[in-house]
C-alpha positions in Angstrom: 15.0 14.5 -139.9 11.5 13.7 -138.8 11.1 17.3 -137.6 12.0 18.5 -141.1 9.4 16.3 -142.6 6.8 17.5 -140.1 7.6 21.1 -141.1 7.4 20.4 -144.8 4.1 18.6 -144.4 2.8 21.5 -142.3 3.9 24.0 -145.0 2.3 21.8 -147.7 -1.0 21.8 -145.8 -0.9 25.6 -145.5 -0.2 26.0 -149.2 -2.9 23.5 -150.1 -5.5 25.3 -148.0 -4.4 28.7 -149.4 -4.8 27.4 -152.9 -8.4 26.2 -152.2 -9.4 29.5 -150.6 -7.6 31.4 -153.3 -9.5 29.5 -156.0 -12.8 30.0 -154.3 -12.1 33.8 -153.9 -11.1 34.1 -157.6 -14.0 32.1 -158.9 -16.5 34.0 -156.8 -15.1 37.4 -158.0 -15.1 36.1 -161.6 -18.6 34.9 -161.6 -19.8 38.1 -159.8 -18.0 40.3 -162.3 -19.2 38.4 -165.3 -22.9 38.1 -164.2 -23.5 41.4 -162.3 -25.4 44.2 -163.9 -23.8 47.6 -164.1 -25.6 50.6 -162.5 -26.4 51.8 -166.0 -28.0 48.4 -166.9 -30.0 48.5 -163.8 -31.2 52.1 -164.6 -32.1 51.0 -168.1 -34.2 48.2 -166.7 -36.1 50.4 -164.3 -36.7 53.1 -166.9 -38.1 50.6 -169.4 -40.5 49.2 -166.7 -41.6 52.7 -165.8 -42.1 53.8 -169.4 -44.3 50.8 -170.1 -46.4 51.2 -167.0 -45.4 47.7 -165.9 -45.0 46.5 -162.3 -41.7 45.5 -160.8 -41.2 43.5 -157.6 -37.5 43.1 -156.5 -38.3 39.9 -154.4 -41.5 38.0 -155.0 -42.0 34.9 -152.8 -44.5 32.4 -154.2 -44.8 34.0 -157.6 -42.6 31.3 -159.1 -45.0 28.4 -158.5 -46.9 28.7 -161.7 -43.7 28.7 -163.8 -42.3 25.5 -162.3 -42.2 22.1 -164.1 -39.4 22.5 -166.7 -36.2 24.2 -167.5 -34.9 26.3 -165.9 -37.3 25.6 -162.9 -37.8 21.8 -162.9 -38.9 21.7 -159.3 -42.5 21.5 -158.2 -43.9 24.9 -157.2 -44.2 25.5 -153.4 -43.7 29.2 -152.5 -40.9 29.5 -155.0 -39.4 33.1 -154.9 -38.5 35.1 -157.9 -36.1 38.1 -158.3 -36.9 41.2 -160.3 -40.4 40.0 -161.2 -41.9 42.2 -163.9 -45.5 42.0 -165.1 -47.5 44.0 -167.6 -48.9 44.0 -171.1 -47.1 43.7 -174.5 -48.7 43.6 -177.9 -52.1 43.1 -176.3 -51.0 40.1 -174.2 -50.2 39.8 -170.5 -46.5 39.2 -170.0 -44.0 38.6 -167.2 -40.2 38.2 -166.9 -37.9 37.5 -164.0 -34.7 36.1 -162.7 -34.4 32.7 -161.1 -31.2 32.1 -159.2 -29.7 28.8 -158.0 -26.4 27.6 -156.7 -24.2 25.2 -158.7 -21.2 23.5 -157.2 -19.8 22.7 -160.7 -20.6 25.8 -162.8 -17.7 28.3 -162.5 -16.3 27.5 -159.1 -17.3 26.3 -155.7 -20.9 27.1 -154.8 -21.2 29.6 -157.7 -24.5 31.4 -158.5 -26.3 30.4 -161.7 -28.6 33.1 -163.1 -31.5 32.2 -165.4 -33.9 34.7 -166.9 -37.4 33.6 -167.9 -39.9 35.4 -170.2 -43.5 34.4 -170.4 -46.7 35.4 -172.4 -50.1 34.4 -171.2 -52.3 32.5 -173.6 -56.2 32.7 -173.7 -56.6 29.1 -172.4 -54.8 26.3 -170.7 -53.0 23.6 -172.9 -51.1 20.4 -172.3 -47.4 20.8 -171.7 -45.0 20.8 -174.7 -41.4 21.7 -175.0 -39.6 22.6 -178.3 -35.9 23.1 -178.1 -32.6 22.7 -180.0 -31.4 19.0 -180.1 -28.2 18.0 -178.3 -25.7 15.3 -179.0 -26.7 13.4 -175.8 -30.5 13.5 -176.5 -30.7 9.8 -177.4 -29.3 8.9 -174.0 -31.6 11.4 -172.3 -34.8 10.2 -174.0 -35.9 8.3 -170.9 -35.0 11.2 -168.6 -37.0 13.6 -170.7 -40.0 11.3 -170.5 -39.7 11.1 -166.7 -38.5 14.6 -165.8 -39.4 16.5 -168.9 -43.1 16.0 -168.5 -43.9 14.0 -171.7 -42.9 11.8 -174.6 -40.1 12.6 -177.1 -41.8 12.7 -180.5 -41.1 13.5 -184.1 -43.4 15.5 -186.4 -42.6 13.5 -189.5 -41.1 16.4 -191.3 -37.4 15.6 -191.7 -36.2 19.2 -191.7 -38.1 20.0 -188.6 -37.2 16.8 -186.7 -33.5 17.4 -187.5 -33.7 21.0 -186.2 -35.9 20.6 -183.1 -36.6 18.2 -180.2 -40.2 18.0 -179.1 -41.3 16.7 -175.7 -45.1 16.5 -175.3 -47.4 15.3 -172.6 -50.2 15.0 -175.3 -48.9 13.9 -178.7 -52.2 14.6 -180.5 -52.3 18.1 -179.2 -48.6 18.7 -180.1 -49.3 17.6 -183.7 -52.3 20.0 -183.9 -50.2 22.8 -182.4 -47.3 22.2 -184.8 -49.3 22.9 -187.9 -47.7 23.8 -191.2 -47.8 27.5 -190.3 -46.0 27.2 -186.9 -43.6 24.5 -188.0 -42.6 26.5 -191.1 -42.2 29.6 -189.0 -39.9 27.8 -186.6 -37.8 26.4 -189.4 -37.4 29.7 -191.2 -37.0 32.1 -188.3 -33.3 32.4 -187.1 -34.4 33.1 -183.5 -36.0 29.7 -183.1 -32.6 27.8 -183.2 -31.5 29.5 -179.9 -34.8 30.1 -178.2 -36.4 27.1 -176.4 -40.1 27.1 -175.9 -42.3 25.6 -173.2 -46.1 25.6 -173.5 -47.5 24.9 -170.0 -51.0 25.7 -168.7 -51.9 29.1 -170.0 -48.2 30.2 -170.5 -45.7 30.2 -173.3 -42.2 30.6 -172.0 -38.6 31.0 -173.2 -35.5 31.4 -171.1 -31.7 31.8 -171.2 -28.7 31.8 -168.8 -27.7 35.2 -167.4 -29.1 38.3 -165.8 -32.3 40.1 -166.7 -31.4 43.2 -168.8 -33.6 45.7 -170.6 -32.1 45.0 -174.0 -33.4 41.4 -173.9 -37.0 42.1 -173.0 -38.5 43.3 -176.2 -36.5 40.8 -178.2 -37.8 37.8 -176.2 -41.4 38.9 -175.9 -41.6 39.7 -179.6 -40.5 36.2 -180.4 -43.1 34.6 -178.0 -45.8 36.8 -179.5 -44.7 35.9 -183.1 -44.9 32.2 -182.2 -48.5 32.6 -180.9 -49.4 34.6 -184.1 -48.4 31.5 -186.1 -50.2 29.1 -183.9 -53.4 27.8 -185.6 -56.6 28.6 -183.8 -57.8 25.0 -183.8 -54.7 24.0 -181.9 -55.7 26.2 -178.9 -58.3 23.7 -177.9 -57.3 20.2 -176.7 -59.5 17.5 -178.2 
């Protein structure tokens, strides 16, 4: 009888291990299929870069340092590599966009790859760090975490419609209030893109980002939004007091 139990336990262990490896294999294939770019999408990206006269570096070690300090790159910059790093000029401003990849044990399976794409426009001067993003249900619980890891204080503008629609984290509250003048605040409240596009002012960069791969059809859309934000940014807000 004991021999039967030993056989059953052995078979159970084999089935258990097979289920683990099967789940890992399925999750890896699912994530890869969902996130991979097709050859056509890759060709479209290369053609867009070439048509604009932009530069493209498939693997750029160290280029990510200046973009660190907030979502989706909260780490401190120290030779951080970027993938598909594109740089050039758009609407008279220096721009860049790239992929940042990380591994996530809990995303879509064991050790799955998380793709984030970042778009940035260079500003004429350096400014204090400020993040403007869509509020979440857990924000009240995360207020302290935002202050510690988000690089500043969670603040309200004092305009009910704006404060309900956006969450602002600023390292310099006085600067943030100057930056969020009536023109910019009104633009963000009235533009449908603002609800889904987070913003991070940091140094001489204005950034937005989203989950997923870098694809040609997103580039103009995201860069146009960043340029529109800067067009509504009051001149006096460019200069910290």
